[in-house]
N, C-alpha and C positions, 0 to 999 in steps of 0.2 A: 509686392511679390504676390503672384497669383497662387491659389491653393495647390495647384499641381506642382509648382516649384517648391513650395513649402513642404509638401509631403515628401518629395524627392530628397530635399535637404535633411529632413528629419530621419529618413531611412538611412542616409549615409552616416548620420551621427548615432545610429543604433537606437533610435526612438520609434516606437510603434504606438499607434493610437487606434482604438476601435470603439464603436458605440455598443453599449450594453442594451440589447433589445428586450422588449416585453416587460419593462420595469413597471410595476403596479404602484409601488410605494417605497420611499426611502425614509427610515426612521433613525435619528441620532438621539441616543439616550444619554442624558447627564444624570447626576445624582438627584436632581429635583425636577427636571422637566424633560419633555421629548420634543424634538423638532421634526416635524413630519412634512415630507414633500409628496403630495399625491399626484401631481402632474409632472413628475421629474423626468428630465432627460439626462442620462448618465453616460459618460464616456470614460474609458480606461486608457491610461497612458503608461507604457512600460519604458523606463529609462534605466539602463544598466542593471536589469533584473529587479528593479524596485517598481511596483505597480502603484499608481496614483489614480484616484477616482475623482472626477469632476461632476458635480451635481448642478443642474440648471433647473430652476422652477420656483414656485412660490412657497416659502416655508410657513408653516403654522405651528405655533407653540402651544403645548398643553402640559399641565402639571402631571407628574407621575403620582399615581395613587400610593398611599402608604404601604400597601401590600407589595408593590413592585419595587419600592425603594430599598437599596442595600442597607445593611446594618450600619449603625453609627461607626465612626472611626474607632478602630481598636476593639469594637464589640462584634458580637455575632447575633443573628436573630434567633429567637426561641424556636421558630418554625424549622430553621436549618438544624438546630441541635436535635430536635425531635426526629427529623428525617434521618440524620446520621445514626442516631440511637436505634431507630426501627430497622435500618438496613444492616447494622453491624452487631447489634445486641450489646453495645458498650454502655458505659455509664454516661451521665450527662457531663461530668467533668472531662472524661476522655473525649467525648464528642466536641465539647467547647475548645479543648486544647488543640485538637486536630483541625478544627475550623480556623482557629487563630493562626496556626502554622501554615495554612493554605490560603490565607487572605480571604476567608469566608466562602471558599468554593466547596459546596457540599460534595460534589462528585469526587474531587481530589481528596477530601477528608475521608470519605468512605474507603477509597482505594488505599490511602495511607494506613488506616486502621486495619484493613484486611491484610495488607502486606506485612504488617508487624506481627501477625499471628503465626 
């Protein structure tokens, strides 16, 4: 099937595909490493309202520094506790509790504490 026929068939099925232009870098972060595509070609496909991205390029892996890594499972970083405390004026225990309830997201924890006042 030639590309023109394929595109017409995809359109009839409600599938659209477009290239993402001017991509400089794509980074996929995991708990312990980053996968970086510097020469990436990215296309986006929309099927039934769900967007899927395809990355073509040469991946390079690099470890994440300890400062960038999220807190251990079930714990929160001391840095995040201090941030929440400085922004809300709450105690360390309140900050830690709010961070645990928001899965370690400082912005959400700050909003949660501010909303409870």
